[in-house]
N, C-alpha and C positions, 0 to 999 in steps of 0.2 A: 507496455512494451510495444507490441506490433499492433497496432490498433487498425433497404429503406423500410426500417421498421420503426414505427412510433406507436406505442400503445396509448390508450386513453387513460391509463391508471395514473392518478396523481399529477396530471399535467394541466396547467392553466396556460392558455394561449392568449397573448395580448397583441393585437395588431397595432402597428404604429410606424410611420415613416417608411412604409413599404416593406417591413420585415416582421418576423414573428419572434418574440422573446418567450422562451419556454421556462417554466418554473418547476423545479424538482425533477430528479431523475425518473425515468419511466419504469424502472424495474421494481417490483413490489417487495423486495427484501430490504429490511431495515435493521439497524443496530442501535440500541440505547446505551448511552454512557452517563452514569450517575456520578455524583460527587463522592469522593472517597479520600483515603489517606494517600500520602505521597510514597510511592515505592522506591526502592533502591535499584538503580540500573546496573546490574552486575552479571547478567546472563544466567542467573539462578532463580528459579521459582521457589522462594523460601516459604516455609509453612506459615500460613496466615496472611502473607503479604498481599495476596490478591482476593481475599475472602469477601471484600466489599465491592468487588468488580462484577460486572456482567460477564458471563462466560458464553462462548459460542464455539462452533466447531466447523472444520472443513476437512476434506474437500468433497465429501459425499454430498451430492445434490447441487454442487457448484457448476459453473459453466466452463467446459473444457475448450481450450483453444486448439489443442492438438490431440494426442492420444488420450482417450478418456481414462481416468483413474478408477480402477475397479477393486483395488486391494488396499485396505488401510495401512498394511505394513509397508507397502510401496510408497505411499504418500498420504499423510493425514496430519491434523494438528488439533490441539485445544487452544483457544484464545481467550484473552481477558481484556477488558477495556474499562477505564474510569478516568476521572479528572479531578483536579483540585482547583483552586482559584486562579491558577496561572497556566496550567498545562494539561494536555490530555496524554494518557499513558496506555500503551498496548503491550501485551506480552503474548508470545506464541511458543508453544511447546510442540515441536514438529517431529513426527515420526517419518524417517526417510531411510530406506534400507541401503542406499548407496549415496555417499557424500562425494560430490564432484570436487576434484583437487585434493581430496583426503584419501578416499578409497580408490580413486582413479587418478591417472595422470591429468595434467591441466591441458587437455587437448583443445584445439581451436576449431571454430566453425570454418567451413570452406569459403564462406562468403566474406569473411573479415579476419585477416591475420592480425589485425590490431585490436581484436576484441578485448584484450586485457589491458590496453593502455588506458591510463586514467586521464584521458583527454576526450574531447568531443567526438573523436573518431572511434573511441572504444565503445563497448557494449556494457554499461553498468549492470544490467540485468542478466548478463551471461554468467551462469553459475546457479547454485542453489540459493534462492533469494525470495524476499517478500517485497511487495510494493504497496504503498499507501497512496491513494488518490483522493483528493478533497476538493469539492467545489463549495467554498464557504459562502458564496453569494447565493447559491442554489438557483442560478440562472445561467442560460446559455443561448446562443444564437446558432441555429442550423446545426451543421456537423462539426461544431467547435470542440477541439481538444483543450487540455489544460493550458492556461496562459503562461504559467511559470512564475507566479507571484502569490501574494497572500490571498488573492481572490480564488485562484484554482491552481493546483499543483499536483505533480506526480514524482514521488521520491522512492529511492531504492535502498534496501538493506541487503547486502550480499554477505554470504557466509565466509568467503575467502578473499575478499579485497575491500578496501575502503579508502576514502579520501584522507583520513587522518593517519592511517597506519600502513597504507600501501598494499602490495600483494602479499597474501598469506594470513592476514588478520581481518576478520569480519567487521562490518560497520556500514556507515552511510556513504552513498555515492549520489552524485547529481543525476536526476532523472530526466524525464522528458518535459518539454521539447528541447533536445540537445541542439537542434538546428538554430535555436535562438541564443545568441550570445548573452542577451539580457537575462534570460531565464537561467542559463548556466551560471552566470555571475551571482544571481540571487540565491540559487541553491547552495553554491559554494560558500557564500557568506553565512547562510543559515548553519551550515555544518561547522565552519570554523568558529563562529560566535557562540555555538551551543544552543541556538534557537531550536534546532533539532538534534537529538542525541539518540544513539542506538548502540547496543552491544549484541553481538552475535557470536555464540560459542557452541561448538560440538558438545553433545552430551557425553559424560563419562562413559566409556565403553562403546561409543559410536551409536549408529542406527538412529541418528536424528540430531537436532540442534535446538537451541533456545534463542529467541530474539526478545529483547526488551527495548521499547522505543518510546521516546518522549518528544512531544511537540508543543512549543510555546504558542499560546493563543496570539500573542503579539510578538512577531509579525506574521504568523502563518495562518491565522484565521480571520481574514479581513472581510467582514460580512457586508460592508459597504465602504466606499472610499474614505479612508482615514479612520474607520471604526472597526475595532477588533473585538472578537467575542469576549464577554465576561459574564459572570452569573447574574449581574444586574440587568442583562438583556432578557433574562428568563429562558424558558425552554426554546431551543432553536433547532430547526431541521436544516441539514446541509446535504448536498450531493456527496456520495461516498462510494469508493470501490477498493477492493483488495485484490492483488494478484499474488500467486505463489508459483515460482518457477522451479523445475526439477530437472537437472542434468544428471544422467548416469553415464554408462559407456556410450561412446559415440554411435555405435551401431543400433542401440535401442531407440534412438531418435531418427532413424533413417526416414526420409521423406518429410520431416517436419522442419520448420524454419530453424536454422542454427543447430539442428539435430537435438532440439529439446525433447526430453522424454515426456514431460507433462508441463502444462501451464493452465492453471485453473483460476477462475474469477468469481468473486462474491456476487457480482451483478453483470448482466448483459445477456445476450442470446447468441447461440451458435451461428457463425457466419457474419456477425456484426463486429465493427471496430469498437471493442469494449473500452478503449481509452477515451472515446467521445463522451462528453458530459451528459448527453441525452440518454445514455445507456447505464448511467450510474444508479445505484440504490440510494438509501438514505442513512445518515448518521444523525441521531437525535441527541443533543446535549441537554441533559436534564439537570435542573438546579437542585433537586432533592437527592437524598441518599437512596441507595437501593432498597433499604427497608422502609422508605416512605418518609423518613424524618428529614428535617432541614437543618 
């Protein structure tokens, strides 16, 4: 979303041609994704569907961008991740006591009356939403953000708007950098072609929502030019981050950018631009199953 500290944890520095190329995000949090069965993307966490996935939780202990989250009923989630031979899959079961645009009017931020336009002038992340950020090459230079192609990207799943279904239905939107026409076109192509797919649905009875998200290794995990991740490459470490955004009533976010109530990050540090690749954590793609079998 809104994105000089460099730790020595997990960083290799290689000098060349007057610049430094850094390898692996500097934040020590990591997530393992093991091989598993292919889930159905329907916005329902069905019994047994994610039993072979790694589970993780948020947002306690995550990095707040705005008002710290102190109550699980206000904002928290349980997540799952796994992959098959073609794609990686995420699921998020989110607890959220107020759903923007469902429990509240669709109010707009003062700094952008076009926030809900599905254009480069809009804010794709404005609403209750999740973001995935991947640096498949696990390299960056300086204060670099995502490029917006298979090497590094930042995509958005919003609860109440989407590229495929417009305003009122959740799903995927083009993420950052929106300033790049090339990145915007790439993201839109991924959505329209199904290279990335996501379903976002409010829970029955409210008080939260479910996101299921699928990303194809080819074209979205380009580990080096023209080479996309597959299990034949073995275990692989990539730069990785997740953001979760929470809008409630406008007054609850007074003083925060866009009146966001909360925005919490898997990796980064307070006061740093967490969209920068150097502040990412790690995603490990494992070839074996969670039980250790192959």
